[in-house]
N, C-alpha and C positions, 0 to 999 in steps of 0.2 A: 216611513217612510223610509225605500232601503234608501243604501247610500252605495252607487252602482259608479264613483264617478274615479277609479283603478279603469274601469272597462270602462267606459268615457274617452277618458286622455289617452290609455291603447289606443283606438280606436282614431282616436283624432290626430295621433302621429303618426300613422300607416296612413292618413290620408283621406280619413272618410270625414268633408267636406265638402262644402257647396257653397257652391258663387252666393250673394247675395239679388239672385238679381232686379227684383221688386226697384230694390233700393237703388241699385247700378243703375240702371232704367232710367232712371230721375234726374242721379247724380251727372248723367250726361243728351238727358235729356233724348229718348231714343225709347222708343216701344219694347218691350218686353222679346216682344216676339221676333228681331232683329236682333236683339243681344241675346239673348236664346243663338238664331243658329250660327252667328259670330266664335260664343263660345265652342259651340261644338263643334268648328270649322277648326280653332283654330286647338281645340282639344289632338284631335284626328287627324290634322297634322303635323302631332306631339311636343308642337311651339309648348302648352303648357301639361307639364306633363303629372303634379297632382294640385289638387286645394288640400291645405292645411291649418289648424291655427294657434296661435302664438302666444305661449304661454308664461303666465310668472313664475320663472320655474322653481324659484323656494316658495311656491305654494303647493307644487305639484312636487315636492322633497325633487328635487333634482337641483336643486340652487347651485350647486361644489363646479363651475367647470374650467372643463385646462385646456390649453392644448398640448402636443407633441411632437418635436420631431424625431423626429426618425433617422439613421443614417441603415443603408446595406450594406453586410461586406459584399466585398466586392464578386462572390459565384453568384451574388442572384443581381447587378446591374441589368445583367441579358431584362430579367423578369422582372420589374417591380408591379405588374397587374395580378401580381396570383397571394401578395403580401395583402395589398393593399384590399382588395378582396374578401382575404380572413378576415381581416382588422373588423372591415364597412357589415360584416355580418355579428352584433357584438349589441345588443341594447343601449351599451352607453353612449356609441360613436357615435358623432353626431352628424361626423362632415370630414371625410379622410379622401386630400388632397393631393399625387403628384406634382412634387415644387421643385426648382432645381435650385445650384447653390452648394453650400458646399454639405446639404440635408436633403434625402431623395420626398421623401413624406411627411404629412403636419395631420394629422388628427386634431378634432375636437372633442372631447369627453367632458360629458354630462354623469355627476352621481346625486348621492342625498350628501354624501359629506364628504372631508379628507377620509376616514378610514376607510371607506368604498372605494373609492381611488386606487387611494395607492393595495388593496385588495383586485384590483382590474389593475393597475400596473401588477402587480405577480403572478395574479394564475392567468395572464390575457398573454401582456406583448415582452413581461418574460420568456413569455414558453414559444414565443412565436421563432421558428428558426430566421436561418436569414436576418438577424437585427444581431446590430454592428456594434449600436450604440446609440441613444435618450435623450432628449431633456427636452423636462415641463415650467410650461409655465403658463400656474394659476390666473386665472383673471378675478383682476376684486370686483371690476363693476362694471357689469357691462350698462351701454349709455342707445344703443343701439338691434334690431335681433331684427332679423325679416323682414329686414324694410321698415320698422317701426319704429323710431326713439321711446327711447322710455323715459 
């Protein structure tokens, strides 16, 4: 049988998942039609952005996770969205948040291993203009992700 696992993972990460209507209806004891109507309403209001699979990242070769604190150069203080949007376009970047305190951004990065992470730092972070300094924090073990306890 053909191995399409990489294609499926890419699609699932991009939001190609649907809620399990029958299972949810049974759990909350409501008709599927009522549930479907309410879900569509939440989607149309923008309350539900997407559906996605929650992975065991080690099993899909993305087991290395790091958080990177980023400080901007003074010239970039007025346009933090530019750097945030540029970083968010990379497949390794799982989340980008503007934050308060001594740092302006925190990004969550997932790669296969530390070598790929190093290449990401070298080829993406170090080439982004307007960054003054970064600080990496490596996740040793994750206990909860996407509201799922591991």
